[in-house]
N, C-alpha and C positions, 0 to 999 in steps of 0.2 A: 563672134566667132573667132577661137583662134586656132589657125591651122600652120605647120612647119613642114619644110623641106631637111631630109637628112643631111643632103648634100651642103645648104646652105649652113645649114647647125655646124659641120663639119669645119667648114672654111671658116667661122667665127673662134669656135674653140681652137686651132690650129695657129689662128692669128692673133690670139693673145697666150700663145706658149703655154698653156695649160692642160692637162691631162682632163679637168672636168669642167663643164661649160653648162650652168642651170640655165633653163630657157623658158621654165613656166612656174609660176610661184602663185598658188592659190590658198585660199584660208586651210583647207584640210590634207592640202597635197601639194609635193613638188614635182618637177621632171626635170632631169638633165641629162648631157650627154657625156659616158666617160669611155676614153681611149687609151691602149696600153700598147708599146710596140713590142713584137716576139722579143723574146730575152731579158725583159722591161720588168722590174719587181714591180708589185703594189706596194704602197706608203698608206693604204689605209689602217683606219684605227676603229673600235665598233661604235656605232652611232647610237644616239638615243632613240630615232626613229625605226620604225620598223623599213623595211626595202625590199623592194622588188626589182630583179634583172631581168634584164630583156635583151640577150646577145642577136645584136643586128649581122656581126661578122667576126669572123674569126676563130680561135680554138686555145683552149686552156683548163685549166683547173683549177676547180674552186674548192675553197674549205670553209666551209659554216660549222663554227665548234669543233665537233670531235669529225666530221662529215667530209668527204671530200667526192669529188664528181666531175665530170669531165662536159666541157660545155661547149657550141657551136652553136653559127647559127641556128636562131630560131629557140635557142632551150632559155628558160624560164626559171629563174631559184630565188627563194623567200628568206629571208633574213631577218629572222626576228630581233629586234630593238635590243642594244645591248652585248649582242653575240658576237666574237670576232669572227672575222671574214677576212679572206684574200685570194686574190686571184693569182695563179703561180701555174709555172710549166707553160708560158704564154707560146704555142710555137707558131701564131699567123697573130700578127697584127686585131687587136681586140676592141670591138668599137659595142658598145652598152648602154643601152637605154635603162636608168635610174629612175624609180620614182620612189618620193618618201612619203610615208604618212605617220604622224603631221608632217609640214612644212621642213626641210631641214634648215639649223639656226644659222 
């Protein structure tokens, strides 16, 4: 079994000075922790994989293609492969679990 603690993942991500930490990679999917500070811009480009975002904490808007919505703790967003998407108007530090399928390259 593989089990993870969010506080330990966040500490590892912060120690590596990156916004993203991939912590699980399997044949058909990968999972990571993505973190953006309030006011920070999201540098993402479209991915070749489908994605699911689960917002663990924070508040922001996200635009996927032509649609925009507000997300906060407990929000879940699906992003189809190849579709432009970005978090913006980040008003509270944002922590998001990201599931890629197939795994991110």
